[in-house]
VMD Tcl script that builds the backbone (N, CA, C; Angstrom):
set m [mol new atoms 267]
animate dup $m
set s [atomselect $m all]
$s set {name element resname resid chain x y z} {
  {N N VAL 1 A 3.516 2.399 26.252}
  {CA C VAL 1 A 4.483 2.260 25.018}
  {C C VAL 1 A 4.408 0.890 24.759}
  {N N LYS 2 A 4.361 0.180 24.982}
  {CA C LYS 2 A 4.483 -0.772 24.461}
  {C C LYS 2 A 3.417 -1.373 23.819}
  {N N GLN 3 A 2.052 -0.880 23.815}
  {CA C GLN 3 A 1.260 -1.021 23.019}
  {C C GLN 3 A 1.389 -0.168 20.801}
  {N N SER 4 A 2.995 0.363 21.555}
  {CA C SER 4 A 3.268 1.289 20.112}
  {C C SER 4 A 4.829 0.769 19.938}
  {N N VAL 5 A 5.473 -0.245 20.918}
  {CA C VAL 5 A 6.358 -1.054 20.480}
  {C C VAL 5 A 5.595 -2.327 19.635}
  {N N ASN 6 A 4.577 -2.641 19.800}
  {CA C ASN 6 A 3.996 -4.186 19.685}
  {C C ASN 6 A 3.288 -3.517 17.871}
  {N N GLN 7 A 2.651 -2.361 18.070}
  {CA C GLN 7 A 2.156 -2.340 16.636}
  {C C GLN 7 A 3.201 -1.748 15.871}
  {N N MET 8 A 4.459 -0.949 15.371}
  {CA C MET 8 A 5.546 -1.384 15.166}
  {C C MET 8 A 5.769 -2.698 14.531}
  {N N ILE 9 A 6.361 -3.673 16.054}
  {CA C ILE 9 A 7.156 -5.134 15.557}
  {C C ILE 9 A 5.775 -5.434 14.418}
  {N N GLY 10 A 4.682 -5.285 14.557}
  {CA C GLY 10 A 3.695 -5.954 14.015}
  {C C GLY 10 A 3.494 -5.727 12.426}
  {N N PHE 11 A 3.599 -4.544 12.009}
  {CA C PHE 11 A 3.901 -3.738 10.984}
  {C C PHE 11 A 5.046 -3.960 9.986}
  {N N LEU 12 A 6.205 -4.402 10.585}
  {CA C LEU 12 A 7.450 -4.550 10.049}
  {C C LEU 12 A 7.333 -6.136 9.569}
  {N N SER 13 A 6.657 -6.458 10.674}
  {CA C SER 13 A 6.704 -8.429 10.334}
  {C C SER 13 A 5.919 -8.727 8.801}
  {N N GLN 14 A 4.597 -7.849 8.944}
  {CA C GLN 14 A 3.850 -8.072 8.294}
  {C C GLN 14 A 4.397 -7.356 6.790}
  {N N LYS 15 A 5.198 -5.998 6.902}
  {CA C LYS 15 A 6.041 -5.439 5.598}
  {C C LYS 15 A 7.063 -6.532 5.248}
  {N N GLU 16 A 7.670 -7.758 6.007}
  {CA C GLU 16 A 8.597 -8.692 5.862}
  {C C GLU 16 A 8.170 -9.758 4.598}
  {N N LYS 17 A 6.759 -10.110 6.063}
  {CA C LYS 17 A 5.863 -11.024 5.015}
  {C C LYS 17 A 5.574 -11.275 3.610}
  {N N TYR 18 A 4.596 -9.437 2.896}
  {CA C TYR 18 A 4.717 -9.129 1.588}
  {C C TYR 18 A 6.190 -8.550 1.013}
  {N N PHE 19 A 7.023 -7.975 1.502}
  {CA C PHE 19 A 8.093 -7.829 0.114}
  {C C PHE 19 A 9.639 -7.814 0.635}
  {N N GLY 20 A 9.918 -9.048 1.664}
  {CA C GLY 20 A 11.410 -9.716 1.881}
  {C C GLY 20 A 11.434 -8.277 3.105}
  {N N ARG 21 A 12.986 -9.269 3.731}
  {CA C ARG 21 A 13.774 -8.563 4.285}
  {C C ARG 21 A 14.671 -7.485 4.618}
  {N N ASP 22 A 14.412 -7.512 2.689}
  {CA C ASP 22 A 15.585 -6.145 2.802}
  {C C ASP 22 A 14.466 -4.860 2.647}
  {N N THR 23 A 13.785 -5.281 2.640}
  {CA C THR 23 A 12.937 -4.115 2.125}
  {C C THR 23 A 12.516 -3.414 3.991}
  {N N ILE 24 A 12.662 -3.822 4.660}
  {CA C ILE 24 A 12.040 -3.671 6.318}
  {C C ILE 24 A 12.665 -2.524 6.058}
  {N N ALA 25 A 14.065 -1.987 6.035}
  {CA C ALA 25 A 14.303 -0.146 6.654}
  {C C ALA 25 A 14.479 0.127 5.662}
  {N N ARG 26 A 13.701 0.120 5.017}
  {CA C ARG 26 A 12.723 1.276 3.317}
  {C C ARG 26 A 12.386 1.046 2.912}
  {N N ASP 27 A 11.777 2.294 2.038}
  {CA C ASP 27 A 10.827 2.554 1.445}
  {C C ASP 27 A 10.718 1.612 0.845}
  {N N ILE 28 A 9.042 1.248 0.452}
  {CA C ILE 28 A 9.039 0.170 -1.081}
  {C C ILE 28 A 9.033 1.156 -2.506}
  {N N THR 29 A 9.195 0.737 -2.986}
  {CA C THR 29 A 9.447 1.258 -4.791}
  {C C THR 29 A 8.601 0.102 -6.071}
  {N N LEU 30 A 8.124 1.243 -6.828}
  {CA C LEU 30 A 7.743 -0.097 -7.801}
  {C C LEU 30 A 7.969 -0.721 -8.302}
  {N N ASP 31 A 9.868 -1.384 -7.866}
  {CA C ASP 31 A 10.495 -2.553 -8.262}
  {C C ASP 31 A 10.712 -3.737 -7.311}
  {N N ASP 32 A 10.032 -2.969 -6.452}
  {CA C ASP 32 A 9.379 -4.216 -5.412}
  {C C ASP 32 A 8.003 -4.897 -5.421}
  {N N LEU 33 A 7.467 -4.439 -6.987}
  {CA C LEU 33 A 6.167 -4.552 -7.413}
  {C C LEU 33 A 6.354 -5.845 -8.388}
  {N N ASP 34 A 5.788 -6.905 -8.138}
  {CA C ASP 34 A 5.460 -8.031 -9.228}
  {C C ASP 34 A 4.608 -7.334 -10.584}
  {N N GLU 35 A 4.836 -8.303 -11.319}
  {CA C GLU 35 A 3.781 -8.168 -12.599}
  {C C GLU 35 A 2.707 -7.829 -12.492}
  {N N GLU 36 A 2.190 -8.713 -11.528}
  {CA C GLU 36 A 0.740 -8.447 -11.017}
  {C C GLU 36 A 0.515 -7.478 -10.057}
  {N N ASP 37 A 1.206 -7.070 -9.318}
  {CA C ASP 37 A 1.289 -6.165 -9.056}
  {C C ASP 37 A 1.336 -4.793 -9.366}
  {N N ILE 38 A 1.569 -4.461 -10.930}
  {CA C ILE 38 A 2.227 -3.416 -11.230}
  {C C ILE 38 A 0.636 -3.223 -11.941}
  {N N ALA 39 A 0.211 -4.731 -12.554}
  {CA C ALA 39 A -1.189 -4.510 -13.595}
  {C C ALA 39 A -1.929 -3.817 -12.719}
  {N N LEU 40 A -2.250 -4.350 -11.594}
  {CA C LEU 40 A -3.374 -3.773 -10.638}
  {C C LEU 40 A -3.388 -2.870 -10.106}
  {N N LEU 41 A -1.858 -1.663 -9.583}
  {CA C LEU 41 A -1.989 -0.691 -9.918}
  {C C LEU 41 A -2.406 0.378 -10.957}
  {N N LEU 42 A -2.028 -0.248 -11.905}
  {CA C LEU 42 A -2.523 0.194 -13.037}
  {C C LEU 42 A -3.717 0.454 -13.943}
  {N N SER 43 A -4.387 -0.635 -13.560}
  {CA C SER 43 A -5.680 -1.021 -13.678}
  {C C SER 43 A -7.088 -0.055 -12.809}
  {N N GLY 44 A -6.418 0.791 -12.287}
  {CA C GLY 44 A -7.452 1.859 -11.824}
  {C C GLY 44 A -8.016 1.534 -10.437}
  {N N LEU 45 A -7.919 0.510 -9.832}
  {CA C LEU 45 A -8.003 0.082 -8.813}
  {C C LEU 45 A -8.481 1.398 -7.583}
  {N N PHE 46 A -7.471 2.160 -7.783}
  {CA C PHE 46 A -7.356 3.112 -6.299}
  {C C PHE 46 A -7.241 4.593 -7.647}
  {N N HIS 47 A -7.758 5.526 -7.156}
  {CA C HIS 47 A -7.760 6.653 -7.711}
  {C C HIS 47 A -7.913 7.632 -7.176}
  {N N ILE 48 A -6.787 8.194 -6.546}
  {CA C ILE 48 A -6.138 8.877 -6.081}
  {C C ILE 48 A -6.647 10.576 -6.177}
  {N N GLN 49 A -7.456 11.728 -5.928}
  {CA C GLN 49 A -8.128 12.940 -6.259}
  {C C GLN 49 A -7.600 14.200 -6.217}
  {N N ASP 50 A -6.907 14.737 -7.127}
  {CA C ASP 50 A -6.147 15.855 -6.894}
  {C C ASP 50 A -6.704 17.106 -5.872}
  {N N GLY 51 A -5.225 17.220 -5.033}
  {CA C GLY 51 A -5.638 18.047 -3.873}
  {C C GLY 51 A -5.899 17.201 -2.483}
  {N N THR 52 A -7.095 18.394 -1.786}
  {CA C THR 52 A -7.713 17.325 -1.001}
  {C C THR 52 A -8.365 18.448 0.025}
  {N N ASP 53 A -9.093 17.511 0.668}
  {CA C ASP 53 A -10.558 17.839 1.275}
  {C C ASP 53 A -10.371 18.791 1.827}
  {N N ARG 54 A -11.748 19.707 2.705}
  {CA C ARG 54 A -11.570 20.561 3.088}
  {C C ARG 54 A -10.562 20.527 4.677}
  {N N SER 55 A -10.200 19.568 4.854}
  {CA C SER 55 A -9.911 18.897 6.597}
  {C C SER 55 A -8.442 18.525 6.317}
  {N N GLY 56 A -7.908 18.809 5.077}
  {CA C GLY 56 A -6.188 18.155 4.446}
  {C C GLY 56 A -6.482 17.069 3.827}
  {N N ARG 57 A -6.989 16.198 4.129}
  {CA C ARG 57 A -7.237 15.045 3.783}
  {C C ARG 57 A -6.888 14.528 2.172}
  {N N VAL 58 A -6.668 13.535 2.312}
  {CA C VAL 58 A -6.350 13.133 0.771}
  {C C VAL 58 A -7.725 12.105 0.417}
  {N N VAL 59 A -7.799 12.514 -0.932}
  {CA C VAL 59 A -9.221 11.190 -0.531}
  {C C VAL 59 A -9.047 10.473 -1.977}
  {N N VAL 60 A -8.911 8.827 -1.686}
  {CA C VAL 60 A -8.180 8.014 -2.670}
  {C C VAL 60 A -10.114 6.940 -2.881}
  {N N TYR 61 A -10.257 6.933 -3.788}
  {CA C TYR 61 A -11.499 5.920 -3.990}
  {C C TYR 61 A -10.815 4.557 -4.489}
  {N N VAL 62 A -11.407 3.748 -4.017}
  {CA C VAL 62 A -11.320 2.689 -4.017}
  {C C VAL 62 A -12.525 1.784 -5.119}
  {N N MET 63 A -12.193 1.247 -6.063}
  {CA C MET 63 A -13.019 0.533 -6.841}
  {C C MET 63 A -13.006 -0.693 -6.780}
  {N N ILE 64 A -13.678 -1.289 -5.703}
  {CA C ILE 64 A -14.014 -2.357 -5.141}
  {C C ILE 64 A -14.296 -3.443 -5.700}
  {N N HIS 65 A -15.136 -3.155 -7.427}
  {CA C HIS 65 A -15.569 -4.418 -8.444}
  {C C HIS 65 A -14.485 -4.737 -8.941}
  {N N MET 66 A -13.208 -4.264 -8.872}
  {CA C MET 66 A -12.527 -4.702 -9.399}
  {C C MET 66 A -11.068 -5.695 -8.434}
  {N N LEU 67 A -11.840 -5.702 -7.279}
  {CA C LEU 67 A -11.292 -6.276 -6.358}
  {C C LEU 67 A -10.867 -8.229 -6.821}
  {N N ALA 68 A -11.495 -7.986 -7.178}
  {CA C ALA 68 A -11.935 -9.940 -7.581}
  {C C ALA 68 A -11.080 -10.207 -8.876}
  {N N ARG 69 A -10.078 -9.556 -9.482}
  {CA C ARG 69 A -9.648 -9.307 -10.450}
  {C C ARG 69 A -8.152 -9.875 -10.086}
  {N N SER 70 A -7.916 -9.763 -8.681}
  {CA C SER 70 A -6.722 -9.810 -8.369}
  {C C SER 70 A -5.956 -11.476 -6.951}
  {N N THR 71 A -5.249 -11.258 -6.615}
  {CA C THR 71 A -5.140 -12.044 -5.528}
  {C C THR 71 A -5.080 -11.513 -4.613}
  {N N ALA 72 A -5.119 -12.391 -3.344}
  {CA C ALA 72 A -5.058 -11.052 -1.901}
  {C C ALA 72 A -3.788 -10.839 -1.486}
  {N N LYS 73 A -2.497 -11.597 -1.761}
  {CA C LYS 73 A -1.327 -10.918 -1.664}
  {C C LYS 73 A -0.948 -9.779 -2.288}
  {N N SER 74 A -1.454 -9.421 -3.622}
  {CA C SER 74 A -1.237 -8.929 -5.005}
  {C C SER 74 A -1.991 -7.376 -4.121}
  {N N ILE 75 A -3.063 -7.395 -3.899}
  {CA C ILE 75 A -4.115 -6.319 -3.485}
  {C C ILE 75 A -3.562 -5.505 -2.627}
  {N N ILE 76 A -3.201 -6.364 -0.970}
  {CA C ILE 76 A -1.991 -5.604 0.079}
  {C C ILE 76 A -1.079 -5.004 -0.358}
  {N N ARG 77 A -0.113 -5.943 -1.424}
  {CA C ARG 77 A 1.130 -5.356 -1.767}
  {C C ARG 77 A 0.650 -3.835 -2.187}
  {N N VAL 78 A -0.222 -3.751 -3.520}
  {CA C VAL 78 A -0.811 -2.300 -3.821}
  {C C VAL 78 A -1.101 -1.894 -2.643}
  {N N THR 79 A -1.942 -1.937 -1.892}
  {CA C THR 79 A -2.410 -1.000 -1.127}
  {C C THR 79 A -1.910 -0.778 -0.292}
  {N N TYR 80 A -0.480 -1.330 0.314}
  {CA C TYR 80 A 0.504 -0.733 0.967}
  {C C TYR 80 A 1.189 0.418 -0.165}
  {N N PHE 81 A 2.021 0.042 -1.103}
  {CA C PHE 81 A 2.579 1.358 -1.858}
  {C C PHE 81 A 1.832 1.935 -1.829}
  {N N VAL 82 A 0.316 1.827 -2.251}
  {CA C VAL 82 A -0.274 3.167 -2.943}
  {C C VAL 82 A -0.593 4.052 -1.441}
  {N N PHE 83 A -1.257 3.452 -0.275}
  {CA C PHE 83 A -1.137 4.505 0.983}
  {C C PHE 83 A 0.212 4.566 1.033}
  {N N PHE 84 A 1.553 4.374 1.398}
  {CA C PHE 84 A 2.331 4.655 1.912}
  {C C PHE 84 A 3.208 5.484 1.274}
  {N N ASN 85 A 2.657 5.897 -0.155}
  {CA C ASN 85 A 3.411 6.963 -0.778}
  {C C ASN 85 A 3.143 8.137 -0.644}
  {N N ILE 86 A 1.345 7.677 -0.239}
  {CA C ILE 86 A 0.749 8.825 -0.519}
  {C C ILE 86 A 0.987 9.887 1.084}
  {N N LEU 87 A 1.086 8.621 2.335}
  {CA C LEU 87 A 1.648 9.477 3.481}
  {C C LEU 87 A 2.739 9.669 3.274}
  {N N SER 88 A 3.711 9.343 2.402}
  {CA C SER 88 A 5.313 9.988 2.737}
  {C C SER 88 A 5.237 11.436 1.331}
  {N N GLN 89 A 4.513 11.637 1.034}
  {CA C GLN 89 A 4.700 13.148 0.764}
  {C C GLN 89 A 3.939 14.694 1.602}
}
mol reanalyze $m
mol bondsrecalc $m
mol representation Tube
mol addrep $m
């Protein structure tokens, strides 16, 4: 249980660091992303395959050659947004 609590605290700390205190208890939306984040999101860095694989998993392709175009902070914020929106579906 202690390890789970520590993981949740770490997760919420990172969420606060990258998105602000007011986002801790809610989902991240497009309104939380800045211009650089939106540009990266629309750049095609991530491609989400329609449907799922044979095991029911969502397949996400990351175009790693595009990573050099943005800051680490923006990559982290967009990655968070994409993956948590996938998980919430």
